[in-house]
KEBA-484654 format. One record per residue: x, y, z of N, C-alpha, C in turn; residue in three letters. Coordinates in steps of 0.02 Angstrom, whole numbers, plus 50000, padded with zeros to 5 digits. Layout:
BEGIN
XYZXYZXYZALA...
***
This chain:
BEGIN
543845550562267544365545562279544475541562215MET545105540462197545265536462138545305529162156THR544935524962120544955517762130545315514562071VAL545885511262086546295508262034546265500762039VAL546115497661982546085490361979546435488061916GLN546945483861924547345481461867547625487161825ASP547845492461859548155498061823547665502561788GLY547005501961805546495506161773546105509961826VAL546005516361814545575520461856544855518361842ASP544565514661888543905511761876543385517161865VAL543435522761902542935528061896542995531661829GLN543615532861809543725536561747543805532061687ALA543885525461699543985520561645544595522261602ALA545095525061634545705526761599546305523361632GLU546805521361593547405518261622547755523261668PRO547975520861725548385524961770549115523961751VAL549485529461741550185528661720550585524361770PRO551045520561742551535517261785551945522561820LEU552235520861877552695525261911553385522161912LEU553865525461880554565523461886554865527561942ALA554995524361999555185528062059555925527362077PHE556285523062042556995522162058557365519361999GLY558015520661996558425517961942559155517961962ALA559545513861929560265513861939560605511061877ARG561235512761870561635510561812562335508861836ILE562615503561809563295501561827563615497961767ALA564275498261762564605494661709565205498361682GLY565465495761626566055498561595565955498761519ASP566495499661482566435500261409566325493661374ASP566275488161412566135481661382565415479361398ALA565215480561460564535478461481564255483761528ARG563605484961522563265489761565562575487261583THR562395488061647561725486061670561335492161691ARG560695492261672560235497461692559635494161726ILE559455496761784558875494161821558395499961834VAL557755498961816557235503961830556695500661872VAL556505503861926556005501061972555315504261959GLU554805499961956554115502161941553645499961997PHE553085503562002552585501662053552165495762030ASP552125494661964551765488961937552185485661882ARG551985479861861552365476261810552305479761743LYS552865481861713552835485461650552885480761589PRO552455481961540552555478861475553065483161437GLU553495480061399554005483961365554205480561299PHE554505484461255554795481761194555445485461181SER555915482061148556575484761136556725484961061ILE557005490561038557185491360968557865494760963HIS558145494460903558795497460890558745502660835TYR559125508060842559165513260791559905514760779VAL560085515660716560785517160698560885524460681GLY561505526360676561705533160652561385538860689ASN561525540060753561965536060797561595530160828PRO561995525960860561715519860889561305521460951VAL560685519060953560255519861011559855513661024ARG559735512261088559265507061108558625510461131ILE558065508361103557415511261119557015506361161ILE556805508561220556375504461263555695507861267VAL555205505061234554525507861235554125504961293ASP553755509361327553385507561387552675510261382LEU552215507661423551565511061429551675517961460PRO551155521961463551215528661492551495528161562GLN552035531961573552415531361635552565538261664THR552475538961729552705544961764553405543361792SER553895547461772554575546161792554755550461853PHE554735547261911554925550761972555645549061991GLY556095549961943556795547961953557225554061969LEU557715553062011558225558162022558685558261961LYS558825564161934559235564461873559895560761879PRO560195560861938560845557561946560805549961946GLU560195547261954560125539961957560275536661890SER560185540361835560335537461769560845541861732LEU561335544361768561885547861736562245542961689GLU562335544761625562635540061578563325537861599PRO563465531461588564125528661601564195522261562ARG564785519361564564905513161529564805513761454GLY564365509861426564245509761353563855515761329LEU563555519561374563075524761354563335531761370PHE563235536361324563445543261335562855548061342ASP562245545561336561645549661348561055545061362ALA560655546861412560055543061430559485547961440ILE558935546861404558355551261409557725547061419ARG557235549961451556605546461462556045551561466TYR555445549361446554875553861448554305551361405GLY553785555561400553185553661362553285554161287GLY552915549961252552925549961179552225551061151MET551765553361193551075554261171550615550561218GLY549975550961206549485547861250549595540361252VAL549695537661312549755530461321550435527461312GLY550935531461292551595528661279552145532961310THR552675529561331553275532861356553875529161328SER554455532061338555045529161306555675530661346ARG556135525861346556805526461372557275525861313LEU557705530861303558165530961247558885530761273VAL559245525461255559945524561277560395525761217LEU560755531361218561215532861163561895529861179SER562135525761133562745521861146563345524961110ALA563935523261137564565525761108564765521761046LYS564465515961038564615511660980564095506160976GLY564185501260932563705495860924563605491960990PRO562975490961010562815487361071562225482761059VAL562155477861103561585473261100561335472161171GLU560675471761178560375469961242560385462361248VAL560815459861291560885452561299560395449761349SER560115454161390559615451861440559135457561453ARG558495455961451557975460861466557395457261499ALA557295458561563556755455061599556485459261655GLU555865457561675555545460861731555535455961789VAL555765458261847555775454161907555345457261961LYS554955453061994554545455462050554985455862112ALA554895461262151555245461662215554945456562263GLU555305455062316555085449862363554405451362394GLU554275457862405553635459462435553055459462385ASP553215458662322552705458462270552375465062255GLY552625470462285552305477062277552645481462226LYS553195479162199553545483062147553925478262101SER554155480962045554485476861994555105480461968PHE555605476561949556215479161920556275477261847ARG556405482061804556585480661735557345480661732LEU557635474961714558355474161711558575473561639VAL559025477961618559295477961550560055477161553LEU560305471861523561025470861517561225472061444ASP561705476561433561945478061366562675476361361ALA562875474161302563585472461292563825474961224GLU564465476461221564775478961160564805473461107LYS564635475261045564665470560989565005473960930ILE565135470160876565435473260817564885475860771ASP565095479860722564615483060677564205478060637GLN564515472660618564165467560578563575464660617ALA563685463260680563155460560722562595465760732ARG562795472060741562285477360750561875478260687PHE562195478060629561835478460566561335472760559ASP561525466960584561085461160583560475462360627GLU560585465360686560025466960730559545471860698LEU559825476960665559405481960631558995478660576LEU559315474160539558975470960482558435466060503GLY558525462960561558065457760582557425460560615ASP557475466460644556905468960682556355471460635GLN555735470360655555165472860618554895478960654GLN555195484660642555025490760679555135496760635TRP554645501360633554695507260590554845513560629THR554835513060696554965518960737554335522860754GLY553755520560730553145524160744552895522660814THR552545527460843552215526560908551505529260901VAL551105528160952550415530360948550355537860939ARG550855541460962550835548760955550885550960882ALA551075546360837551155548160767550485548960731ALA549935546960763549285547860732549135555360726LYS548865557260669548725564360659547985566060663THR547565561160683546865562660692546735564260766ASP547235567360798547195568960868546735574960878ARG546415575560937545975581360949546355587660968PRO547025587260971547425593060994547305599060948VAL547375597960882547265603460835546545603160811ALA546115606860844545405606660828545275609160757ALA544765606360727544595608360659544415615760657ALA544605619060603544455626160595543705627060585VAL543405631660624542685632560622542455636660562LYS542845641660543542655646160489543075644760427ASN542765642260373543155640460313543525646460282PRO543275652560294543605658360264544115661560311SER544225658560369544665661460419545395661060397ALA545785665660423546515665560415546775661160472PHE547075655460454547225650160502547965650260520VAL548105650160585548795650360609548935644360655ILE549445640560638549675635060680550225637660725ALA550135636860790550645638960839550955632560869VAL551585631760858551945625660875552395626760936ASP552205623760992552625624161053553195619261046ALA553795621761039554375617461026554505612461082GLY554775606661062554965601261107554345598261141HIS554435594361194553865591161227554005583861242GLY553695581361295553785574361313554505572761328GLY554755567661297555445565261309555955570461288ILE555775574961243556225580161219556115586561259ASP556525587561311556415593161357556655599761329THR557125599761281557405605961256557915608861304GLY558025615461300558515618761342558285618861415ALA558765620161460558615620461532558815627361559ILE558375630361599558515636961627559115636861674GLY559535641961669560145642361710559985643061783THR559495647161800559335648661870558805643961897VAL558235643561863557665639761889557655632461867THR558075630761818558095623961790557435622261754LYS557045627361736556425626161699556585623461630THR556205618461609556325615361543555985619361488GLU556335619761432556075623661375555385621461354GLU555245615061356554595612561332554015615661370LYS554115617461434553585620661473553545628161457HIS554115631161444554135638261426553775639361360VAL553915635061311553615635961245552865634761246THR552635629761285551915628361287551545634161321LEU551815636761375551495642361409551425648361363ALA551955649861325551915655461279551445653961221PHE551475647961194551045646161138550305646761156ALA550135644761218549445645261240549225652561243GLU549665656961268549515664061271549435666961201GLU549875664961155549855667561087549215665461051LEU549025659161059548395656861027547805660861053VAL547775661861119547215665661148547205672861121ALA547795675861112547835682661086547625682961013THR547875678260973547715678160901546975677060889LEU546655673060931545955671660922545515677860931LYS545785682960964545405689160973545445693660911ARG545865691760863545915695460800545325693560755GLU545025698360723544455697060679544665692660620ALA544275687460608544405683060551544985678360558GLY545255677660619545835673360630545635667260671VAL545855661460651545815655260690546525653060705GLU546655651260767547315648960787547255642460827ALA547735638060820547725631760857548425629660876PHE548485625460927549115622760950549255616060916LEU549875614960896550055608260871550075603260928THR550245605560988550195601361048549925605661105ARG549475602761146549195606561201549355603361268ASP549845598861268550055595561330550795593761324ARG551055590961376551765588961376551835582261341ASP551875582461275551945576361236552445577461180GLU552725572061155553205572461101552845572161034PHE553045576660989552835576460919553465576760876LEU553515572460827554095572660782554065579060740SER554635580960713554645586960671554195586360609LEU554205580660573553735579960517553005580060538PRO552865577360598552175577560624551925584660631GLN552345588960659552145595960670551965599260604ARG552375598060553552245600760487551595597960459VAL551495591360468550905588060441550265590560473GLN550275591660539549685594160574549495601060547ILE549985605360537549845612060511549535611760442ALA549795607460400549535606960331548845603860330ARG548735598760371548075595460372547525600160396GLN547695604860440547205609560465547155615860422LYS547495615860365547435621460318547745627860342GLY548305627360379548615633360407548865638060353ALA548745644560363549025649760319549695652160344ASN549835651160409550475652860439550655647460490LEU551305646560500551565641760549552095645460591PHE551975645860656552445649260701552685644260753ILE553325642460751553615637760798553985641660852SER553815640260915554065644260971554605640361009VAL555165643761023555735640561058556055645461106HIS556525642961146556935646961191557625643861193ALA558115647261167558785644461155559215644461218ASP559805641361212560315641661264560995641861231THR561455645561262562135646161236562635645861293LEU563255644361276563785644561327563925651661348LYS563845656461301563955663461318563345666061355GLN563405666961420562835668861463562605676061452LYS563015680261421562835687261414562395688761354ASP562345683961307561945684961247561205684061264ILE560795688961243560085688561258559685691861202ARG559025690761203558595693961153558255688861107GLY557735691161073557345686861028557655686660959ALA557525681260923557755680360855557195677160814THR557125679160751556635676160706557005672660650VAL556855666260641557205662160591556725660060535TYR556995659760474556645656760418557085651360389THR556795647260346557155641660318557595643760259ILE558165640560253558615641760197559095635860192SER559295634360130559775628960121560455630660152ASP560615637060153561255639260180561125643760240LYS561455642360296561355646260356561645653260349ALA561315658160381561545665060377562185666160417SER562315661960468562895662860511562985656660554ASP563525656460593563665650660635563145649560689HIS562885655060718562375654460770561755650960742LEU561535653060683560945650160651561075642760633ALA561665641460607561835634560587561845629960648ALA562145632260702562185628160763561505627060793ASN561085632260792560415631460820560005626460779LEU560035627060713559665622460670559885615360682ALA560535614460691560795607660703560515604860768GLU560485609060820560215606760884559465605360880ARG559095609960849558375609060844558195602960802GLU558595601660751558455595960707558615589260740ASN558925589460800559065583260836558465580860877LEU557915584660876557345582960918557105575760908SER557045573660845556815566860832557325561760853ASP557965563460843558495558860864558485557760939GLU558385563260976558345562861049557805558061071ILE557235558161036556665553961054556725546861025ALA557245545660986557335538960958556925537660896GLY556715542960861556325542160800556815541760741VAL556795536360701557245535860644557085541360593PRO557595544260563557495549460513557115546960453LEU557135540360441556785537560383556035538360389GLU555785540060449555055540660458554785547060428SER555225551560405554995557760375554645556360308GLU554055559260296553705557860233554125559560172PRO554135555060124554545556060064554305562060024ALA553655563660028553375569059988553705575760003GLU553935576660066554245582960084554865584260042VAL555295579260037555905580059999555765581559925ALA555215578659899555045579759829554765586759817ASP554325588859860553975595159850554425601159863ILE554905600359908555315605959929555705609259872LEU555795605659816556205608459763555795612159710ILE555145612259718554735615259665554625622759677ASP554255625859633554135633059637553745635059698LEU553315630559723552915632059782553365633759840THR553895630159847554355631359902554645638459899ARG554855640459840555165647059834554675652659850ARG554055651859827553555656959841553405657159916GLU553355651259947553225650860018553785653960058THR554405652860036554975655760070554945663360069GLN554745666160013554685673460007554175676160056ALA553605672760063553105674760112553375674160184PHE553765668860196554055667760263554515673460281SER554925675560233555395681060245555005687560260VAL554465688760223554055694660236553755694460306ASN553525688560327553255687860394553785689160447LEU554375686460437554925687360485555105694760492ALA555145698160436555315705260438554775709360473ARG554155707360463553605710860496553615709760571THR553785703660592553845702160664554405706260695VAL554985706360662555555710260688555365717660694VAL555025720260644554805727260645554335728660703SER553895723960718553425724760773553785724560840SER554315720460844554685719660907555145725560922PHE555405728660869555925733760878555695739360924GLU556115740860974555965746161021555475743961076GLY555215737861071554725735361120555015729861163GLN555385725161132555705719861170556425719061145ILE556825715961186557535715061170557625710361112LYS558025712461062558195708261004558945707261002LEU559185701660975559895700760966560105704760903ILE560755705260893561005708560832560785704460771ASN560605707860717560365704460656559815699460675ASN559245701960699558735697460727558375692960678PRO558415694360612558135689660564558705685560534HIS558695679060548559215674560524558885668460490ARG559295664460458559005658660423559475652660423HIS559185646760420559565640460419559085634860400ALA559345628860397558945623160374558555619560428GLY558045622860455557625619960507557115615160477PHE557125608960500556665603960473555935605560490ARG555825608860547555135610360567554825615860524VAL555225619260484554965624560440554885622160368LEU554865615660358554885612960290554205612260256GLN553675614860285553035614560250553105618160183ALA553005614660127553135617760062552635623160042PRO552045623260075551515627760055551245631960112ASP551605632160168551395636160226551965640760248VAL551895647360240552405651860265552545650560339PRO553185649860357553365647560423553955651460452SER553915652660517554485655660552554605651760617ILE555225651960640555405649160705555615655060748LEU555245656060803555375661760847555735659460909LEU556365661660917556735660560979556585666561024GLU556195665361076555975670761119556535673961159LEU557055670161172557605672561212558055666761231GLY558505667961278558995662861297558905660861370PHE558755654561381558695651961449559375651761484LEU559905652661445560575652861474560735659761503SER560305664761490560395671461516559875672761571ASN560095674661630559645675261687559095680461676LYS559265685861640558755691061628558225688661579ASP558455685261526557975682361479557555677061512ASP557875672861552557515667461586556955670361630GLU557105675661665556605678861708556005681361667LYS556155684461609555625686861566555205681061538GLN555535675761516555185670161485554685666961533LEU554805667661598554355664661648553845669661674LEU553845675761646553395681061669552765681261626ASP552175679861655551545679861616551405686561582PRO551585692061615551465698661585551895699761524GLU552515697361526552965697961468552695693761411TRP552455687761426552175683361374551575686861341ARG551175690161381550575693561355550785699261309LYS551305703061330551545708661289551805706261222LYS552225701161223552525698561161551985695561116VAL551505692061144550955689261105550575694761070SER550465700361105550125706061074550505708861015GLY551175709361023551595711960968551585707160909LEU551575700660923551535695760868550865696260832LEU550335697360869549675698160838549665704160792ALA549985709660813550035715560770550425713860707VAL550975710160714551385708360656550985703960608ALA550605699260634550195694860592549675698960554VAL549375703860589548875708060557549175711960498ARG549765714860510550105718660457550295714160399ARG550565708260415550755703460363550145701560321TYR549595700160355548985698060320548735703560274ARG548735709860299548505715460258548945716360196GLU549595715560205550055716260148549955710660098THR549865704560124549775698860080549135699460039ALA548595701760071547955702660036548025708259984VAL548365713660002548455719159956548855717159893ALA549295712159903549715709759848549405703759813ASN548785702259831548435696659798548615689859827GLY548925689859887549115683559918548555680259956GLY
***
């Protein structure tokens, strides 16, 4: 039996997440009110982010038991997202149509004293006033999840091992694509596959593999890169599942980084994937400056060549075994592939917008098969790299 006292599980000595069990929104293009109901009194803080304009409401760890329609965007807001930001933290992100200010933010106890309402009133303001709000706040956009001494990516046991970082795309507040039939969120699809892939890779002689995230939590794109580099990764594989308006398109794609996209599909995908931090309300300025500096040196070009070789090896391993799209190796400017010294690929396993692909993506046996083919590709890549003195 769980004993909770003051929001803490007494037996486990761990905070029990708040429960957000109800919400509503009302208003117009001048003023909008949002109300979220909690089982206990929530501590909260409010911040502003520009380009595009967003209001960030940071909360303690919260379980969101809300009906999706309860916070359908309206009035001043054109998108509303909520979810976890890492251990102990959650976030509500209100994307606005233009400059806005929270004129009222308070928590009210219900009459029975058993629940609390967070009331947020927002109103339209001019750009000058919004710039003033941005300038006055003392906030860098960091959250507890930004710490990189997390136990998620365990230290490599064998110093001579070939180390592979497997990155499950999206997570926490960033759900990713949604399945057409089952409504399964991409963040769960990618984690399930990443776990299978790590288990498969670990059975390879001399290989160590780890997950950048092993739970439903948000990691910024620079964080994912940083974790891989800190753990000495020799390869970085980021796993995703795309969605398109064209429901008939299906199959896997392997992407590498490039300043210029290979085609419109690659360009559009990179643009969507690069919005991950924006969706979570993380300012782009939080990206480490060293990345921009290092990316232009010779190390980057050599790493890109290795990445291309890895991508081609993966495509070769997949051919005739699993469905691939036309021209399955493509490239674009993916921020998550920006490690200057770690060969990296982004693997789109298939399209959640296609019912056949969606069915496969949720099939454990299919995940096992594809993981095995990836392990073969990694083995071939490694043998070639060693033979060439890499």
